[in-house]
C-alpha positions in Angstrom: -78.0 -46.3 32.5 -74.3 -45.5 32.8 -71.8 -45.1 30.0 -70.5 -48.7 30.1 -74.0 -50.1 30.0 -74.9 -47.8 27.0 -71.8 -48.9 25.2 -72.4 -52.6 25.9 -76.1 -52.3 24.8 -75.0 -50.8 21.5 -72.3 -53.5 20.8 -74.6 -56.3 21.9 -77.5 -55.1 19.7 -75.2 -54.7 16.6 -73.5 -58.0 17.1 -76.7 -59.9 17.9 -78.1 -58.4 14.6 -75.1 -59.7 12.7 -75.5 -63.2 14.3 -79.0 -63.5 12.8 -77.6 -63.3 9.3 -75.8 -66.3 7.8 -72.7 -64.2 6.9 -69.1 -65.0 7.6 -66.3 -62.5 8.2 -67.8 -59.9 10.5 -65.3 -57.6 12.1 -65.1 -54.4 14.1 -64.0 -51.2 12.5 -62.6 -50.2 15.9 -63.6 -50.2 19.5 -66.8 -48.3 20.3 -65.9 -44.6 20.3 -67.2 -42.3 23.1 -68.4 -38.8 22.2 -70.3 -35.9 23.8 -74.0 -35.5 23.2 -76.5 -33.0 24.3 -76.2 -29.2 24.7 -73.1 -29.0 27.0 -69.8 -30.7 26.7 -68.9 -32.9 29.6 -72.4 -33.7 30.8 -73.7 -36.4 28.5 -72.1 -39.1 26.3 -72.9 -41.7 23.7 -71.0 -44.3 21.7 -70.6 -45.0 18.0 -69.8 -48.5 16.7 -69.6 -50.2 13.3 -69.4 -53.8 12.3 -68.8 -55.0 8.7 -68.6 -58.2 6.6 -68.1 -59.1 3.0 -71.5 -59.2 1.3 -72.9 -62.7 0.6 -74.0 -63.7 -2.8 -77.7 -64.1 -2.0 -81.0 -62.3 -1.5 -80.1 -59.0 0.2 -83.8 -58.1 0.4 -84.4 -61.1 2.6 -81.5 -60.1 4.9 -82.9 -56.5 5.1 -86.3 -57.9 6.1 -84.7 -60.2 8.7 -82.9 -57.2 10.2 -86.0 -55.0 10.1 -88.1 -57.7 11.9 -85.5 -58.2 14.6 -85.2 -54.5 15.3 -89.0 -54.2 15.4 -89.0 -57.0 18.0 -86.7 -54.8 20.1 -89.3 -52.0 20.0 -87.5 -49.9 17.4 -89.1 -47.8 14.7 -87.9 -49.1 11.4 -87.7 -47.8 7.9 -86.4 -49.8 4.9 -85.0 -48.2 1.7 -84.7 -50.4 -1.3 -82.9 -48.3 -3.9 -80.2 -48.2 -5.0 -79.4 -50.9 -2.4 -81.2 -52.1 0.7 -80.6 -50.1 3.8 -82.5 -50.5 7.1 -82.7 -47.6 9.5 -84.0 -47.8 13.1 -84.4 -45.6 16.1 -85.5 -46.2 19.7 -85.4 -49.3 21.8 -82.0 -50.2 23.4 -80.1 -47.6 21.3 -80.4 -44.2 19.8 -80.2 -45.4 16.2 -78.9 -48.1 13.9 -78.4 -48.7 10.2 -77.8 -51.8 8.2 -76.5 -51.5 4.6 -76.2 -54.0 1.8 -74.1 -51.6 -0.3 -71.8 -53.0 -2.9 -68.5 -54.1 -1.3 -69.8 -55.0 2.2 -72.6 -55.5 4.6 -72.3 -52.9 7.4 -74.2 -52.3 10.6 -73.5 -49.1 12.5 -75.1 -47.3 15.3 -75.2 -44.8 18.2 -75.9 -45.7 21.8 -78.4 -43.9 24.0 -77.2 -40.5 25.4 -76.4 -41.0 29.1 -74.8 -38.8 31.9 -71.0 -38.7 31.6 -67.9 -36.8 30.4 -66.4 -38.1 27.2 -63.0 -36.6 28.0 -62.8 -38.3 31.4 -63.9 -41.6 29.9 -61.2 -41.4 27.2 -58.6 -40.7 29.9 -59.7 -43.7 31.9 -59.8 -45.9 28.8 -56.3 -44.9 27.7 -54.7 -45.2 31.1 
């Protein structure tokens, strides 16, 4: 997998997760951000991405279960925390890790892509022209 594929897999997984919830107003915090991963700078990269929406006035537990079931279907290891608000954590599958939070104020899905060969500094230079 190359850096654009890792980035696209992360964005697609997060946005597909959001689409499974009947919630309006999803928006990106910013474009997926590239960073270095692994032991040595310039050899491996991953991406971080976040997607949020105003929380709906409904059963947050059901939404957390829906997200957990979807992520399990992708082959991810899932853990659900219920207190003080529902948060779903997952690792594996098409990404390194994801989190879905029903915290007061917003629904939020964030994650990190798989770590793949690449140089974050070079990718930033290409992305910024």
